[in-house]
Structure formats: structure tokens, C-alpha cells
C-alpha positions, -999 to +999 in steps of 0.1 A: -316+376+412-323+373+375-359+375+366-374+361+334-407+370+317-429+340+310-453+343+281-487+327+282-487+291+270-524+283+272-539+268+240-568+292+245-546+322+242-527+308+212-560+300+194-573+335+202-542+352+188-543+330+156-580+338+150-576+375+157-546+377+133-566+358+107-595+383+108-572+413+107-554+399+076-588+391+061-600+427+067-569+440+049-568+418+019-605+407+017-617+433-009-587+426-030-592+388-032-629+388-036-637+368-068-667+390-078-683+423-072-705+417-041-732+440-055-733+425-090-765+405-097-761+371-114-782+345-131-778+319-104-806+329-080-805+316-044-781+288-055-763+267-028-725+265-024-708+253-055-675+255-074-686+287-090-699+302-058-682+288-027-709+301-003-738+302-027-757+332-040-784+355-028-819+360-041-805+385-067-776+361-077-749+380-057-719+360-045-721+355-007-684+347-005-674+380-021-698+398+003-682+381+033-647+391+022-656+427+014-677+431+045-648+420+068-629+452+063-657+476+075-667+453+103-632+449+118-621+484+110-651+501+126-648+478+156-612+485+163-615+522+155-644+526+179-626+506+205-595+528+202-616+560+205-636+547+235-604+535+252-588+569+248-619+585+263-620+561+292-583+566+300-587+604+299-618+605+321-610+576+344-574+584+352-580+621+355-610+616+379-591+591+400-559+612+403-573+647+408-602+638+430-624+664+446-649+683+424-633+671+392-638+635+403-674+642+412-682+658+379-665+632+357-679+603+378-714+618+374-709+620+336-696+584+336-726+572+356-750+589+332-735+570+302-735+538+322-773+539+328-784+553+294-797+526+271-770+523+245-788+509+215-818+532+215-795+562+219-774+551+190-804+546+168-816+581+175-782+596+169-777+577+137-812+588+124-802+624+127-770+621+107-768+641+075-774+623+043-744+602+032-726+603+065-741+571+078-717+553+054-686+571+068-667+546+090-652+574+111-686+588+119-700+554+128-670+546+150-674+580+168-711+573+175-705+537+187-676+548+209-698+574+225-716+547+245-687+523+250-662+543+271-680+546+305-673+511+318-636+513+312-634+548+327-651+534+359-625+506+362-595+529+355-608+554+381-610+528+408-574+516+400-561+551+399-576+558+433-557+529+447-524+540+431-523+577+437-511+573+473-484+548+465-449+556+476-435+562+441-463+585+432-458+605+465-421+607+458-427+620+423-451+646+437-427+657+465-398+663+441-420+686+420-430+665+390-459+679+371-493+662+371-492+652+335-458+636+339-469+617+370-499+604+352-480+595+320-449+580+335-459+568+370-495+557+368-503+548+332-475+523+328-489+503+357-523+503+341-512+489+308-527+455+312-561+469+324-561+494+295-554+466+271-581+444+286-606+473+284-596+479+248-604+443+238-638+442+254-646+477+240-637+464+205-660+434+211-688+458+222-682+480+192-684+451+167-716+438+183-731+473+183-722+480+147-736+446+136-768+454+155-772+488+139-765+473+104-789+444+110-816+469+120-810+489+088-800+521+107-767+526+088-763+526+050-771+491+039-755+497+005-720+494+020-712+458+027-705+445+062-714+414+080-743+431+097-756+443+063-754+407+050-776+396+079-800+425+072-805+415+036-808+378+045-835+386+071-853+410+048-854+385+020-866+357+043-835+336+039-841+315+071-877+307+059-866+295+025-837+274+039-809+295+024-786+288+053-755+298+033-767+334+033-768+341+070-746+314+087-712+325+073-715+361+085-730+350+118-702+324+123-675+350+114-689+374+140-690+347+166-654+336+159-641+372+159-657+378+193-643+345+206-608+355+195-610+388+214-623+370+245-595+344+244-568+371+240-582+390+269-579+357+289-541+360+283-540+395+296-559+384+327-530+359+334-506+389+337-531+409+359-541+380+382-513+358+395-539+331+403-544+325+366-507+322+357-508+284+361-537+280+338-515+275+307-488+254+323-486+216+324-483+199+357-446+194+353-439+229+341-460+244+370-440+223+395-407+235+380-419+271+382-430+267+417-467+272+411-491+248+428-518+234+405-543+235+433-544+269+449-551+270+486-577+294+497-562+327+508-529+321+491-517+336+458-492+316+438-463+336+423-440+324+396-404+318+406-382+347+396-353+325+385-322+308+399-301+325+424 
């Protein structure tokens, strides 16, 4: 029987991928295509959108469009970097605890539970306040601090999945023939957790972006380095909502919302591969009938895509 991999066809997934690619490209080229220096003051004070300033100006005459382009890089970069660090931590802790079990599992699970119940934002504010002068503008330092509170949920999920997989036949076979633990984890267990790791990574990135924006909005990080959260900080501190300068705070807020939406939509596509019940979501009625997937799922039954023609 010849099997064939079916890629997601849902418009939600395609829109999510397009938006995510757009923001990644914007983060790369944003500072290069910014028409002005985002920190340079001008003569047009608190002016609305115009041909000279596409998104208007701030109370100091700074170009909001340039701030949006320059701020995209730090916002996206710190979000993805913190998400990657937190995902590595969650894989190391969760898979190790689930596979080894015993005392190791108890200790790692206790550490995970502690980070799950500790209030994240107050802890991050305290940690950031004790940073040496100048390091609060270092993207790597900020990403490390944000990832410190973002790994526990993914580790919990991966531990549960590893517990259900460590007694599978192929894992037992690898253990019987003398394979080392690291090889069993790396070549037998982790490949079967790829979709869950990817889903955890996307939601961790979403958490990291939201946390970084919150820290910048509160003025905890260095507000002289532009990001979308810093734009919201200055807009709030200069009473932009009260004076009706909507062009100052709506663009960064909308960009943050669209970036979060793109991550959620891409994660929906990953869920389609994890959960067979969702695989018919992106298919038309005719395509679903051709693939052998019922559009209305009967309770207790799981639809499975046809593997191909015999």
C-alpha cells in the first residue's frame, strides 16, 4: 500500500503561515527600510498620518512608522529566542523525567510544579530590576529571563507523553538490544514527539512575545531601545489615548495581535497532524468524501485519512 502525506489545506493555516512569514521578513528588513531615525525629533508634533509620515508622529515629532519597523526586530527576535530556549528546557526536563522515572522524575516534577505556580510577571519584574546597568537592553539576557518562566507547561506535557511511550514495544526492543538511554531518547522517543514539541514552541513564542511586551509597557526594560512594547509605553506615558492620537498606539497593538493570531493559526495546523479528528477541518465536502473522512464525526469514532489506492 502506497501512503501519501496530505498537507493542511485549511484557509486558517494558510493565513497563519502568510502572516508569520510577513512578520519574520519585517523583523529582518524593518530597520533597513525605515524612512527615518525612530528617535529623531521633528517639527511636526503629534501630527496625524500623512504622505510625509504614514503613521503620524509622536509628541516629540518622531515618526511612528519608523518606530514600528525598527521595533519589529527586537519584538520578534526576543520572542522566538525566548521560545527556543524555553522549548529546549522543556524537552530536557520533561523527556528526562518521563523516561527515567523514580527519584529523578520526582525531583524534576517538583521543580516544574514550582515554576507552574509561581506568578510569572512579578518574578520577571524582580529579576529584571536586579540586572546590572546596561544589560536590560541585551536581547539575549531578556530572552533568558523570559524563558525562565515559560518552559514549565511544555515540560509537563512532554513528561506525560513520554510516560505513555516509554513502555511501547519499539522502546522496549531498543532497550533489550542494549541501546544507550541517550540514543533511545533521541532516536526512538523524540521523533514521535515532534508535533507536540513544535506546538509547545509556538505557544511559548506567543507567551514570550506577550511577556516581553508587558515588561516593556511597564518600563521595566530599557525603553530607549525600540520595540512594540516600548512604543506602547511612550504612548501611555504621553497620554496618547486621552489626546486622541490613535495612530500612536493602535499600529503596535494591532501588530502584536496579528502576530499572536498567526502563531495560533499555525498551531492549529500542527493540531491537525496530532489529532486525526481535526484532519477534515481544511477539506471540502467533496475532498473529504474522496479521502474517506466523514464530515460529521460519530461519537466514539476517529476518522482516519485513506492511505492511498491498493
